[in-house]
N, C-alpha and C positions, 0 to 999 in steps of 0.2 A: 222250658226252663222248666226246672225245676231241683229239689236239695235230694242226691241220692248218697247214701254211705258202700263203704265197703269195710265188713270185717276179713282183716289178714294176721296173716301168723308169716314170721319173717317173711314177707314184699312176696307173699300168694293172698289172693284175692278167695276167702274160705264160706263168704256168704256177702249175703248182697238185699239190702232192699231201699222202700225208695220212700221220703222221708215227704215227698206232698211242693208245694210248689214255695219256695221264697215265703209268696206271702201266707200261705196256711201251715208253714212250721215255724217264721213269727207266731203265726195264732196260735199253733202246737203252747208255744215259746212259754206264750203269754198267760195261757190256760194251766201251764204245769207250776209255772211259781205260784194259780192262783190257790194252789191246793195245797201249798203253801204260808199259803194264806200274805204274799209279797207281791205286790203296787210292782209291776215288771219299772214302767214310768218313773218312776224314782231315781234306776240309778244308771253307773255309766254304761252308759251304749246305746240307752230306750230315749233320754233325754232330757232327764237328773243326777244328781252329783254324787249319789250318795254309794256310796264301796260296797262289797258283793263277799266284802269278809264273816262269813262263819252260815251265812243263805246257806241252804237242801240246792244242790244241788246248779254248786254256785259256775266250777267250771262251765258246763250246760247249755248255762247261760248265757253266762260271759261272751263266752266263745263262740265264732265269726258261723259269719252264718252260709259261707258258704265257699270254703276250700281251708282246710286247716287240719291237723286231725289229735284223736285223742289219742296220751300215751297209757299206757299199759297202769302206772299207777293213778292215771285220771278219770282210766275204765276201772279200779279196782274201788275209791271214791266214791262212782255217780253210782254201781251198781250197792252197796253201801245204801244211799238215800233214794233209786227206784227199790226196793225192797224195803226201807221202812216205808213210802207212801205210796205199794204196793195197793195197797186195800184203798186209803182214799177216790188214789187214782180210778179203781175199780166200781165205785160208788156209781147211782143212778145214769150208767150206762144203757137207758134207758129212750135217745134217740141222734139219729144217723150225725150228728157236727161232734159230741160225745162217745160215737164212736170212730170217728178217728182218730181225733186225742188216743182212747185209753190203745186202739190199734197202732201206731204209733206208736205211747207210751211201752205197749210189751215186745213191734220190735225190737225199741232199747234198752229193756230190761234185759231183754234173749242175746240181744252183743256182747252187753257189761257181764254177764253171766256165763256168757260162748271166751274171752279175757279172763273171766274170774274159776273157771277150771281149766284151762292154757292150752285151748282149742283157741286161740287166735291173740294176740299179742295190741292190737289196735284199731281203732276206726279211721275214716278217714274220711274229709265233707269232700263231696266232686260236683 
């Protein structure tokens, strides 16, 4: 079992990738929060009480890990976040764990870029 991401345009699959096991995807989101100096465990949905407003990657970090979708507007906002932190995410890409995180980062980055370029209109979590 794990999380697959399907990138769609007008209901047609245009790209897909495996985001990892559910626990691996949760580890990825914890890593992603860490690159913007956020302790994910302090936020709603991860056992904490802090609100997500104004946090980079907000829609991504708070999104369900097993279903739902990110619409065009959410993807465009996340594309901006993924662009802004691309260099930080790529730093120290010299061990297997970080390579997994960065490869996953790039899968999402490229998917959001497809939405930005009009090649897709949403991401579906399956």
